[in-house]
C-alpha positions in Angstrom: -53.0 33.5 34.7 -53.5 29.7 34.6 -52.3 27.6 31.7 -53.5 24.1 31.0 -50.9 22.0 29.1 -52.8 19.7 26.8 -51.7 17.0 24.3 -53.7 18.2 21.4 -57.3 19.0 20.3 -59.9 17.7 22.9 -62.1 14.8 21.8 -65.0 15.8 19.6 -68.1 16.3 21.7 -66.3 16.8 24.9 -68.0 19.3 27.2 -66.3 22.5 28.2 -67.4 23.6 31.7 -68.3 27.2 31.8 -65.8 28.0 34.6 -63.0 26.9 32.4 -62.7 30.4 31.0 -60.2 30.9 33.8 -57.9 28.4 32.2 -56.1 29.0 28.9 -55.3 25.8 27.0 -51.7 25.7 25.6 -50.2 22.9 23.5 -47.7 21.1 25.7 -45.2 20.9 22.8 -44.8 24.7 23.1 -42.4 23.9 25.9 -39.9 23.1 23.3 -39.9 26.7 22.0 -37.8 29.0 24.1 -40.2 32.0 23.9 -43.3 30.0 24.4 -41.8 28.1 27.3 -40.9 31.4 29.0 -44.5 32.6 28.6 -45.8 29.3 30.1 -43.5 29.5 33.0 -44.6 33.1 33.7 -48.0 31.8 34.7 -49.4 31.9 38.2 -50.3 28.2 38.0 -50.3 25.2 35.7 -52.6 22.3 34.9 -51.0 19.3 33.3 -53.7 17.5 31.2 -53.8 13.7 31.1 -53.2 13.8 27.3 -49.8 15.5 27.6 -46.6 13.8 26.4 -44.8 12.4 29.4 -41.5 12.1 27.6 -41.8 15.8 26.6 -42.5 16.8 30.1 -39.5 14.8 31.4 -37.3 16.8 29.1 -38.5 19.9 30.9 -38.4 18.5 34.4 -36.0 21.0 35.8 -38.0 23.9 34.5 -41.3 22.5 35.8 -39.8 21.7 39.1 -38.3 25.2 39.3 -41.7 26.7 38.6 -43.1 25.0 41.7 -40.1 25.7 43.8 -40.6 29.4 43.1 -44.1 29.4 44.5 -46.2 28.1 41.6 -49.1 25.6 42.0 -49.5 22.7 39.6 -52.3 20.2 39.1 -51.1 17.0 37.6 -53.8 14.8 35.9 -53.6 11.2 34.8 -51.3 8.3 35.4 -47.7 9.3 35.9 -45.4 6.8 34.1 -42.2 8.9 34.2 -42.0 11.6 36.9 -41.6 15.0 35.3 -41.7 17.1 38.5 -39.4 16.4 41.4 -41.3 14.2 44.0 -43.9 12.8 41.7 -44.8 9.1 42.4 -45.4 6.5 39.7 -49.0 5.4 39.2 -49.9 1.7 39.7 -52.9 -0.1 38.3 -55.4 -1.4 40.9 -56.6 -4.9 40.3 -60.3 -4.3 40.7 -63.2 -6.7 40.4 -66.2 -4.5 41.2 -67.5 -1.0 41.7 -66.6 -0.9 45.4 -62.9 -1.6 44.6 -62.7 1.8 42.8 -64.9 3.8 45.1 -63.1 7.1 46.1 -63.0 8.1 49.8 -62.0 11.4 51.5 -58.8 11.0 53.5 -57.6 14.5 54.2 -59.5 17.7 53.6 -58.3 19.8 50.7 -59.9 23.1 49.5 -60.4 21.7 45.9 -62.8 19.1 47.3 -64.6 21.5 49.7 -68.4 20.8 49.6 -68.0 17.7 47.5 -69.8 14.5 48.4 -67.4 11.7 47.3 -70.3 9.5 46.3 -70.9 11.8 43.4 -67.4 10.9 42.1 -68.0 7.2 42.1 -70.2 6.7 39.0 -70.7 8.2 35.6 -73.5 7.8 33.1 -74.9 9.4 30.0 -78.5 8.6 30.9 -80.3 12.0 30.8 -81.3 13.5 34.1 -80.1 13.9 37.6 -79.8 10.6 39.5 -79.6 9.5 43.1 -76.6 7.5 44.2 -78.8 4.5 44.6 -79.9 4.9 40.9 -76.3 5.3 39.8 -75.4 2.1 41.5 -77.8 0.5 39.0 -77.0 2.3 35.8 -73.6 4.1 36.4 -70.1 3.1 35.3 -67.4 3.2 38.0 -63.7 3.8 37.5 -63.6 7.0 35.6 -62.5 9.0 38.6 -59.7 6.6 39.4 -58.6 3.0 38.9 -55.1 3.0 40.4 -53.0 4.3 43.3 -49.6 5.7 44.2 -46.8 4.4 46.4 -43.5 5.9 47.4 -45.1 9.3 48.0 -42.7 12.2 48.5 -41.8 13.2 52.1 -44.5 15.2 53.7 -47.1 14.3 51.1 -50.8 14.4 52.2 -53.2 11.8 50.9 -56.4 13.6 49.8 -58.4 10.8 48.3 -58.1 7.1 48.8 -59.5 4.4 46.5 -61.2 1.1 47.4 -61.6 -0.6 50.8 -58.0 0.2 51.9 -58.1 3.8 50.8 -55.0 3.5 48.7 -53.5 6.9 47.7 -55.3 8.1 44.6 -55.1 11.9 45.0 -52.3 13.5 47.0 -50.5 16.9 47.4 -47.1 17.9 48.5 -45.0 21.0 49.0 -42.0 21.6 46.8 -39.9 24.7 47.7 -42.4 27.5 48.1 -45.0 25.9 45.8 -47.4 22.9 45.8 -48.2 20.0 43.6 -51.6 18.4 43.5 -51.9 15.0 41.8 -55.1 13.4 40.6 -54.4 9.8 39.4 -57.4 9.5 37.0 -59.3 11.3 34.2 -58.7 15.1 34.2 -60.0 16.4 37.5 -61.6 19.5 36.0 -63.8 17.3 33.8 -65.7 16.1 36.8 -67.2 19.4 37.7 -70.9 18.8 37.1 -73.4 21.4 38.4 -76.1 18.8 38.8 -74.2 17.4 41.8 -72.0 18.5 44.6 -69.0 17.9 42.3 -69.9 21.1 40.6 -67.8 22.7 43.3 -64.6 21.1 41.9 -64.2 23.6 39.0 -64.5 26.8 41.0 -62.6 25.4 43.9 -59.8 24.3 41.7 -59.4 27.7 40.0 -59.5 29.4 43.5 -56.8 27.1 44.8 -54.6 27.5 41.7 -54.8 31.3 42.0 -53.7 31.1 45.6 -50.0 30.5 45.0 -47.2 32.7 46.1 -45.2 32.7 43.0 -43.3 35.8 42.0 -42.7 36.0 38.3 -39.1 35.9 37.4 -38.1 34.3 40.7 -36.2 31.1 40.3 -35.3 28.7 43.1 -32.8 26.0 42.4 -33.5 22.5 43.8 -31.0 20.0 45.0 -28.4 19.2 42.2 -29.0 15.5 42.4 -27.7 13.1 39.8 -31.3 12.0 39.1 -32.5 15.5 38.3 -29.5 16.3 36.1 -29.8 13.1 34.1 -33.5 12.9 33.3 -33.2 14.3 29.8 -29.9 12.7 29.1 -30.7 9.1 29.9 -33.1 7.6 27.2 -35.9 5.4 28.5 -35.8 1.7 27.5 -37.8 0.8 24.3 -40.5 -0.8 26.4 -41.1 2.5 28.2 -41.3 4.7 25.1 -37.9 5.1 23.5 -38.1 5.4 19.7 -36.4 2.4 18.2 -34.2 3.1 15.2 -36.8 1.5 12.9 -35.2 0.1 9.7 -32.0 -1.1 11.4 -32.5 -4.8 10.6 -34.1 -7.0 7.9 -36.6 -9.7 8.9 -35.5 -13.2 8.3 -37.6 -15.4 6.0 -40.5 -16.8 8.1 -40.0 -14.3 10.8 -42.8 -12.6 12.7 -43.8 -9.2 11.4 -42.1 -6.1 12.6 -44.8 -4.1 14.3 -44.5 -0.4 15.1 -46.8 1.7 17.3 -46.9 5.4 16.4 -47.4 7.3 19.6 -46.8 10.7 21.3 -45.5 9.6 24.7 -48.8 9.7 26.5 -49.3 7.6 29.6 -51.6 5.0 27.9 -49.1 4.4 25.0 -46.1 4.1 27.4 -48.0 1.7 29.6 -49.1 -0.3 26.6 -45.5 -0.6 25.3 -44.3 -1.7 28.7 -47.1 -4.4 29.1 -45.4 -7.8 29.6 -48.5 -9.5 28.0 -47.6 -7.8 24.7 -43.9 -8.6 24.9 -44.1 -11.6 22.5 -45.1 -9.3 19.7 -42.0 -7.2 20.1 -43.8 -3.9 19.4 -41.4 -1.2 18.4 -42.0 2.3 19.7 -42.2 5.0 17.0 -42.2 8.2 19.1 -43.4 10.8 16.7 -41.7 13.9 18.1 -38.3 12.3 17.6 -38.7 9.6 14.9 -38.0 10.0 11.2 -41.1 9.3 9.0 -38.8 7.3 6.7 -38.5 4.8 9.5 -42.0 3.4 8.6 -40.5 1.8 5.5 -38.8 -0.8 7.6 -42.0 -2.0 9.3 -44.3 -4.8 8.2 -47.2 -3.5 10.4 -47.9 0.1 11.1 -50.3 0.9 14.0 -51.3 4.5 14.1 -52.1 4.8 17.8 -55.3 6.4 18.9 -55.8 10.0 20.0 -52.5 11.2 18.5 -51.5 14.9 18.5 -52.6 16.2 15.1 -49.5 18.3 14.6 -47.2 15.4 15.2 -49.4 13.0 13.1 -49.4 15.4 10.2 -45.6 15.0 9.8 -46.1 11.2 9.4 -49.3 11.2 7.4 -47.4 11.2 4.0 -45.3 8.3 5.1 -48.4 6.4 6.2 -50.0 7.0 2.8 -46.8 5.8 1.1 -46.9 2.6 3.2 -50.4 2.0 1.8 -48.7 1.5 -1.6 -46.7 -1.5 -0.4 -48.5 -4.8 -0.8 -46.4 -6.4 1.9 -47.6 -4.0 4.6 -50.6 -3.8 6.9 -51.7 -0.4 8.2 -54.0 -0.1 11.2 -55.5 3.3 12.1 -57.1 3.6 15.5 -59.8 6.1 16.7 -59.8 9.9 17.3 -57.3 10.7 14.6 -59.5 12.7 12.2 -58.8 10.3 9.4 -61.2 12.1 7.1 -58.6 14.9 6.9 -55.6 12.8 5.7 -56.6 9.2 4.8 -57.8 8.9 1.1 -61.4 8.1 0.4 -62.7 8.0 4.0 -65.6 10.1 5.4 -66.6 10.7 9.0 -69.7 11.6 10.9 -69.7 12.5 14.6 -71.6 10.5 17.1 -71.5 10.9 20.9 -69.7 8.2 22.8 -72.1 5.9 24.5 -70.2 4.0 27.3 -73.0 3.0 29.7 -75.4 0.7 27.7 -73.9 -2.5 29.2 -75.2 -1.2 32.5 -78.7 -0.3 31.3 -79.3 -3.0 28.8 -80.0 -0.4 26.0 -79.3 -1.2 22.4 -76.4 1.0 21.3 -76.9 0.1 17.6 -73.6 -1.7 17.2 -73.9 -4.5 14.7 -71.5 -7.2 13.5 -71.6 -7.8 9.7 -70.2 -10.4 7.2 -70.2 -13.4 9.6 -68.3 -15.6 7.0 -65.5 -13.1 6.7 -62.1 -14.7 7.7 -61.4 -11.8 10.0 -63.9 -13.2 12.5 -61.5 -16.0 13.3 -59.5 -13.4 15.3 -62.1 -11.1 16.7 -64.9 -11.8 19.2 -68.1 -9.7 19.7 -66.8 -8.4 23.0 -63.6 -7.1 21.4 -65.5 -4.9 19.0 -68.6 -3.7 20.8 -67.6 -1.7 23.8 -67.9 1.8 22.5 -66.7 4.0 19.6 -66.0 7.6 18.6 -68.1 8.2 15.5 -68.9 6.7 12.2 -66.7 6.0 9.2 -67.7 6.0 5.6 -65.2 3.9 3.7 -64.7 3.7 0.0 -66.4 1.2 -2.2 -65.0 -2.3 -1.9 -64.0 -2.0 1.8 -65.6 -4.6 4.1 -67.4 -3.0 7.0 -67.3 -5.6 9.8 -68.7 -3.5 12.6 -71.4 -0.9 11.9 -73.9 1.4 13.5 -77.5 0.7 12.8 -79.9 3.6 13.1 -83.5 3.4 12.1 -83.1 0.0 10.6 -80.3 1.2 8.3 -76.5 0.9 8.5 -75.4 4.5 8.9 -71.6 4.0 9.1 -68.8 1.7 9.9 -67.1 1.4 13.3 -64.4 -0.9 11.9 -63.6 -1.8 8.4 -61.0 -3.6 6.3 -59.9 -2.5 2.9 -57.8 -4.8 0.7 -58.9 -3.4 -2.7 -58.4 0.4 -2.9 -54.6 0.3 -2.3 -52.0 -2.4 -2.4 -51.6 -2.7 1.4 -54.1 -4.1 3.9 -55.8 -1.3 5.7 -57.9 -1.6 8.9 -59.6 1.6 10.3 -61.7 1.9 13.4 -63.1 4.7 15.6 -62.4 2.6 18.7 -59.5 3.6 20.9 -58.0 0.4 22.4 -54.5 1.7 23.2 -55.9 4.5 25.3 -58.2 2.2 27.3 -55.7 -0.7 27.6 -53.0 1.6 28.7 -55.4 3.3 31.2 -56.3 -0.1 32.7 -59.9 0.5 31.9 -62.4 -1.5 29.7 -61.5 -5.1 29.2 -63.1 -5.2 25.7 -60.5 -2.6 24.6 -57.7 -4.9 25.7 -59.4 -7.8 23.8 -59.5 -5.7 20.6 -55.8 -4.8 20.9 -54.8 -8.4 21.5 -57.0 -9.5 18.5 -55.4 -7.0 16.2 -52.0 -8.3 17.1 -53.0 -11.9 16.7 -54.5 -11.1 13.3 -51.5 -9.3 11.9 -49.1 -12.0 13.2 -51.0 -15.0 12.1 -51.7 -13.7 8.6 -48.3 -12.1 7.9 -46.6 -13.3 4.7 -42.9 -12.6 4.9 -41.4 -10.9 1.9 -39.6 -13.2 -0.5 
């Protein structure tokens, strides 16, 4: 039995490889329930999805470490911001300038990569068909597999995959007690299994490796009783690393900059965004949904509903977000992959597949910028709003659709709109996901959008009298 701990509903349109029937998806927040946690820890192996809440996982570090020590195998996906299993190394962003800087290389053989040609991991494209490596060099996008590395690996760790010309540690494995941890520092490893290429072996190989552990259900091995392990859950992280600030504890002085809060669920992109020194001047306050009180939103001037939030956690805050829309002094920004049509009044949604490769092929992706005289364009550049999107919005009458999708010569939906007439507050909604990509260190246009949003709300803020 293999459980995959995920941070919520997978993105709309995401493929589900046929071999994944061997994995059972489980909401990572089930770890907070005693009975559900016991069931999770009774598994033979675990996969930690890249969308899981790292602050949540840290609260269960002792249990997860004990699972491995007792013979379990765990695949950790994504960029580790706060180690949640003993021995995990923190991920570091690679400063890359070209495709060769993020090319993966085999360093040490591992059964999960048996039969895999590493060139098949270098590029991704949505262009139909099967393509040679040479063709992918022309049309593919590099960096999905990895765009960072790990230092301070645990003792005895084996580097499996290196990245770039120096083969910096991207994937690594290490023993912990009687079990083993395998770390992939990029998009979820299982998502790369593609039967058109040699990487189709990754899925079956992974399942076979996970099933090969020696764990005995019910067996528990204690690890070293170090101060670090015993204090992980007790010591709160600094606000810049994801701590929920007690929103509402102070009143802004006249003429002060707006109080900006980011709603998030402790995922690695959100934590890395909050810790980014480039964003420090905006003093973004962390609103960590699993622990924050929805009433805290009343003390903010700007509410940013971070992208790709866990729907269960977001549902608890949706009434408070809607209440904020009735305050003319507030600005509410809702980012992509949040199923806004289910909780935001008057908004419709139509799915469209994400097209991320047209900048490599020169195709027209249909993105159009509208209302060129709108004052919003003082803060946004074309590059900031035309990288990719996750579907079409259908806003209520009176809203200004600044970025749209044109299909067959007709505007079929908005990718970003501003509404200042259907509620007292200012509302901006988009299907783009800048926090995810900025925090992942991937896609410069996404960072530009995030910076633009922050400049806009700061420059146009009118302090309450």
